[in-house]
C-alpha positions in Angstrom: 39.5 114.9 -191.4 41.1 113.4 -188.2 44.8 113.6 -187.8 46.8 110.4 -188.6 48.1 108.3 -185.6 51.6 107.2 -185.1 52.6 104.7 -182.3 56.1 105.3 -181.2 57.8 102.3 -179.5 61.2 102.5 -177.7 62.4 101.4 -174.3 64.4 104.7 -174.0 61.9 107.3 -172.9 64.1 110.2 -174.2 63.9 108.8 -177.7 60.1 108.4 -177.4 59.7 112.1 -176.1 61.8 113.5 -178.9 59.9 111.8 -181.6 56.6 112.5 -180.0 57.2 116.3 -179.8 58.5 116.4 -183.4 55.5 114.6 -184.8 52.9 116.5 -182.8 54.4 119.8 -183.9 53.7 118.6 -187.4 50.0 117.9 -186.7 50.3 114.0 -186.1 48.6 112.4 -183.2 51.1 110.2 -181.3 50.6 107.3 -178.9 53.5 105.7 -177.0 54.8 102.4 -175.7 58.1 101.5 -173.8 58.2 97.8 -174.5 57.2 95.2 -177.0 54.3 93.9 -174.9 53.0 97.3 -174.2 53.2 98.0 -177.9 51.0 95.0 -178.7 48.5 96.0 -176.1 48.4 99.7 -177.4 47.8 98.5 -180.9 44.9 96.4 -179.7 43.3 99.2 -177.9 44.0 102.0 -180.3 45.1 100.9 -183.8 47.6 103.4 -185.3 48.1 104.4 -188.9 51.8 103.8 -188.6 54.3 102.3 -186.1 57.8 103.6 -185.3 59.3 100.6 -183.7 62.8 100.3 -182.0 64.4 97.0 -182.9 66.6 96.5 -179.8 64.4 96.3 -176.7 64.8 94.2 -173.5 61.7 92.1 -173.1 60.7 91.6 -176.7 62.7 93.0 -179.6 61.0 94.8 -182.5 61.5 91.9 -184.9 59.2 89.7 -182.7 56.7 92.6 -182.3 56.6 92.9 -185.9 56.2 89.2 -186.6 53.2 89.2 -184.1 51.4 92.1 -185.7 52.0 90.5 -189.2 50.4 87.2 -188.0 47.2 89.0 -187.1 44.8 89.8 -190.0 43.6 93.0 -188.2 47.0 94.4 -187.7 49.1 93.0 -190.7 48.4 96.0 -192.9 49.8 98.6 -190.4 53.0 99.9 -191.8 56.1 99.6 -189.5 59.3 101.6 -189.7 62.1 100.2 -187.7 64.4 102.3 -185.7 67.8 100.7 -185.0 71.4 101.3 -184.2 72.5 98.6 -186.5 73.3 99.9 -190.0 74.5 96.7 -191.6 72.9 95.4 -194.7 72.0 92.1 -193.0 70.2 93.8 -190.2 68.1 95.9 -192.5 67.3 92.8 -194.7 66.1 91.0 -191.6 63.7 93.8 -190.7 62.4 94.2 -194.1 62.0 90.4 -194.4 59.5 90.3 -191.4 57.3 93.0 -192.9 58.9 96.5 -192.1 58.3 99.1 -194.8 61.4 101.3 -193.9 64.4 101.7 -191.7 65.7 104.6 -189.7 69.1 104.4 -188.1 70.3 106.0 -184.9 71.2 108.6 -184.0 67.8 109.8 -185.1 67.5 112.7 -187.5 64.2 114.2 -186.6 63.6 115.9 -190.0 64.5 112.8 -191.9 62.1 110.7 -189.7 59.3 113.0 -190.3 59.9 112.9 -194.1 59.8 109.1 -193.9 56.7 109.0 -191.8 55.0 111.5 -194.1 55.7 109.3 -197.1 54.3 106.2 -195.4 51.1 108.1 -194.2 50.5 109.3 -197.7 50.7 105.7 -198.9 48.2 104.7 -196.1 45.8 107.5 -197.1 46.0 106.5 -200.8 45.4 102.9 -199.9 42.4 103.8 -197.8 41.0 106.0 -200.6 41.5 103.1 -203.1 39.7 100.6 -200.7 36.9 103.2 -200.3 36.5 103.7 -204.1 36.6 99.9 -204.5 33.8 99.4 -202.0 31.8 102.1 -203.7 32.3 100.6 -207.1 31.3 97.2 -205.7 28.1 98.7 -204.3 27.4 100.5 -207.4 27.9 97.4 -209.5 25.7 95.3 -207.2 22.9 97.9 -207.5 23.3 98.0 -211.2 23.2 94.2 -211.4 20.1 94.1 -209.2 18.5 96.7 -211.4 19.4 94.8 -214.5 18.0 91.6 -213.1 14.8 93.3 -212.0 14.4 95.0 -215.2 15.2 91.8 -217.1 12.7 89.8 -215.2 10.0 92.4 -215.6 10.6 92.8 -219.3 10.6 89.0 -220.0 7.7 88.1 -217.8 5.6 91.0 -218.9 6.2 90.2 -222.6 5.5 86.6 -222.1 2.3 87.2 -220.0 1.2 89.7 -222.8 1.7 86.9 -225.3 -0.4 84.5 -223.2 -3.1 86.9 -222.6 -3.2 87.8 -226.3 -3.7 84.1 -227.2 -6.4 83.7 -224.5 -8.3 86.5 -226.1 -8.1 84.7 -229.4 -9.4 81.6 -227.7 -12.4 83.5 -226.5 -12.9 85.1 -229.9 -12.7 81.8 -231.8 -14.2 79.4 -229.2 -16.3 77.9 -231.8 -13.4 76.8 -234.0 -11.7 73.8 -232.4 -8.6 73.9 -234.6 -7.9 77.5 -234.0 -8.5 77.0 -230.2 -6.1 74.1 -230.2 -3.4 76.2 -231.9 -3.9 79.1 -229.6 -3.8 76.8 -226.5 -0.5 75.4 -227.7 0.9 78.9 -228.0 -0.3 79.8 -224.4 1.5 76.6 -223.1 4.7 77.6 -224.8 4.6 81.0 -223.3 3.9 79.5 -219.8 6.8 77.0 -220.3 9.1 79.9 -221.1 8.0 81.7 -217.9 8.6 78.5 -215.9 12.0 78.2 -217.5 13.0 81.8 -216.5 11.9 81.1 -212.9 13.9 77.9 -212.8 17.0 79.7 -214.1 16.7 82.4 -211.5 16.3 79.7 -208.9 19.4 77.9 -210.2 21.4 81.1 -209.7 21.0 81.2 -205.9 22.0 77.6 -205.4 25.6 77.4 -204.2 25.7 73.7 -203.3 27.8 71.4 -205.4 25.7 68.9 -207.5 26.4 65.2 -207.1 29.5 64.2 -209.2 30.4 61.0 -211.0 32.9 59.7 -213.5 31.6 60.8 -217.0 32.8 60.2 -220.6 33.9 63.4 -222.2 33.2 62.4 -225.8 29.7 61.3 -224.8 29.0 64.4 -223.0 30.2 66.6 -226.0 27.9 64.6 -228.3 24.9 64.8 -226.0 25.5 68.5 -225.5 25.5 69.1 -229.2 22.2 67.1 -229.5 20.8 69.2 -226.8 21.9 72.4 -228.5 20.4 71.4 -231.9 17.2 70.3 -230.1 16.8 73.7 -228.6 17.4 75.4 -232.0 15.3 72.8 -233.8 18.1 73.1 -236.4 20.9 70.8 -237.5 23.6 73.4 -236.7 27.1 72.6 -237.7 29.7 72.0 -235.0 33.2 70.9 -235.9 34.6 68.9 -233.0 38.3 68.3 -232.4 38.5 66.1 -229.2 42.0 64.5 -229.0 41.1 63.5 -225.5 38.5 61.1 -226.6 36.7 59.2 -223.9 38.6 61.0 -221.1 36.9 60.4 -217.8 36.0 63.5 -215.7 34.5 63.7 -212.3 31.6 65.9 -212.9 27.8 66.2 -213.0 26.9 65.1 -216.5 23.7 67.0 -216.8 25.2 70.3 -215.7 28.4 69.8 -217.8 26.4 69.1 -220.9 24.0 72.0 -220.3 27.0 74.4 -219.9 28.4 73.3 -223.2 25.0 73.7 -224.9 24.6 77.1 -223.7 28.0 78.2 -224.9 27.3 76.7 -228.3 24.0 78.6 -228.3 25.9 81.8 -227.5 28.3 81.1 -230.4 25.3 80.5 -232.7 23.6 83.8 -231.7 26.8 85.8 -232.3 26.1 85.6 -236.0 23.9 88.2 -237.7 23.7 86.1 -240.9 20.3 85.5 -242.4 18.5 82.1 -241.5 19.9 79.2 -243.6 23.3 80.8 -243.9 26.2 78.6 -242.5 27.3 79.6 -239.1 30.4 77.7 -238.4 31.3 76.7 -234.7 34.4 74.9 -233.7 34.8 72.9 -230.4 38.4 71.9 -229.3 39.6 70.2 -226.2 42.9 69.9 -224.4 44.4 69.0 -221.0 46.0 71.8 -219.0 47.6 71.9 -215.6 51.0 72.2 -213.8 50.9 68.9 -212.0 49.1 65.5 -212.2 46.9 66.7 -209.2 45.7 69.8 -210.9 44.9 68.6 -214.4 41.8 70.2 -216.0 39.9 69.8 -219.3 39.8 73.0 -221.4 37.0 73.3 -224.0 37.2 76.1 -226.4 34.1 76.9 -228.3 34.8 79.4 -231.2 32.8 81.2 -233.8 33.5 83.7 -236.5 30.5 86.0 -235.7 30.2 89.6 -234.9 32.5 89.3 -231.8 32.1 90.8 -228.4 29.9 94.0 -228.2 32.2 96.6 -226.6 29.3 97.9 -224.5 28.6 94.5 -223.0 32.2 93.2 -222.8 32.5 93.9 -219.0 28.9 92.7 -218.2 28.5 89.8 -220.4 28.1 87.3 -217.5 25.5 89.3 -215.7 21.8 88.1 -215.9 19.7 89.3 -218.7 22.6 91.1 -220.4 22.4 90.4 -224.1 22.7 92.2 -227.4 19.6 90.3 -228.6 16.0 91.7 -228.1 14.4 88.2 -228.0 12.4 87.5 -225.0 14.0 85.1 -222.5 17.6 85.5 -223.6 20.5 86.7 -221.5 20.7 84.0 -218.9 22.7 81.2 -220.7 26.3 82.6 -220.0 25.3 83.5 -216.4 24.2 80.0 -215.6 27.0 78.3 -217.6 29.6 80.2 -215.5 27.7 79.7 -212.2 27.4 75.9 -212.8 31.1 75.6 -213.7 32.2 77.5 -210.7 30.1 75.3 -208.4 32.2 72.3 -209.7 35.5 74.0 -209.3 35.7 75.2 -213.0 35.4 78.5 -214.8 34.1 80.0 -218.0 35.6 83.1 -219.9 34.8 84.7 -223.2 37.5 86.5 -225.2 37.9 87.8 -228.7 38.9 85.2 -231.3 42.0 85.8 -233.4 40.6 86.5 -236.9 37.2 87.6 -235.7 34.4 86.3 -233.7 34.6 85.0 -230.0 36.2 82.1 -228.0 34.4 80.7 -225.0 36.8 78.9 -222.8 35.4 76.3 -220.3 37.7 74.8 -217.8 36.8 71.8 -215.5 39.1 69.8 -213.3 39.5 66.2 -214.3 39.1 65.2 -210.5 37.2 67.6 -208.3 39.4 68.8 -205.5 37.7 69.4 -202.2 39.1 72.7 -200.6 39.1 73.4 -196.9 35.6 74.4 -195.9 33.9 72.7 -198.7 31.4 69.8 -198.3 32.4 66.3 -199.3 
């Protein structure tokens, strides 16, 4: 492992040499600069792990050097220890306020300086290790997600293709029985439609552009979403709606908004393990949230009293094809709902519901705010 590098900056050569010899004896690589401008150039050419920076210098003082380094993304994380003859509280606060991590007062005690440098270098090493671990975790998570998606696609499509092939075999076996052929052809069509649906959902996930928005009526969208949800289930599922916002207008894409609500309702319905025909209560509540008139959002809570979040899936519930159900074609609803809401400036989260079950929270700005770098 290479030795850490410390840049020593002081317009008094004797101070630079004393610090250089002390730190090098302790196994630290030292680079030097004798002015503020020279320090900035040295950092550009050979970024150090830590800077010992004199505050009082002729051409450019340490405060300005620190401010310039803090203003650059590539150098703002380099810790700086100020060296100064000023021991006043105000002087120290000034240095700390511009980004210094510590202060050493003159005359310099070499052993104390080394102790302070060692402490900061340990912090640097820990931070680097944490960033390294974070990067490895991100890579591992990405690989696991790709694996889950690939496995999910293969599992779903293979099963559906198996269903289609099975019905085609039945068509061949009963080709002389029109009613049986018609029934089997319908089953093949249903399997093909589910395959098409999976492909469409996967395509939707890679689309990052914002859909066209318009002023839409909240109450109407909720009612349409419930009808869509019931139509998908082919069931008159019970949804208790508490919408004090009424016909609140929201700048959104009506189709995407309704589909996201329908998917969250479907997730609430599937959280129950009760036999078919048993009541599965679902509650939908709305409210406005936000700290200022320019940042008002609609919050929709969809609650159930089902089995709650599976501990094994809690951290991965929004990943594609992650589901506690074994049914072919499930595991995409929550992924798509979150993706859609984020594209419109909103968010979807799922938490445990007090008293049992889950609570899906959908947040959408009343007026879409265009952020810098976004398309109009």
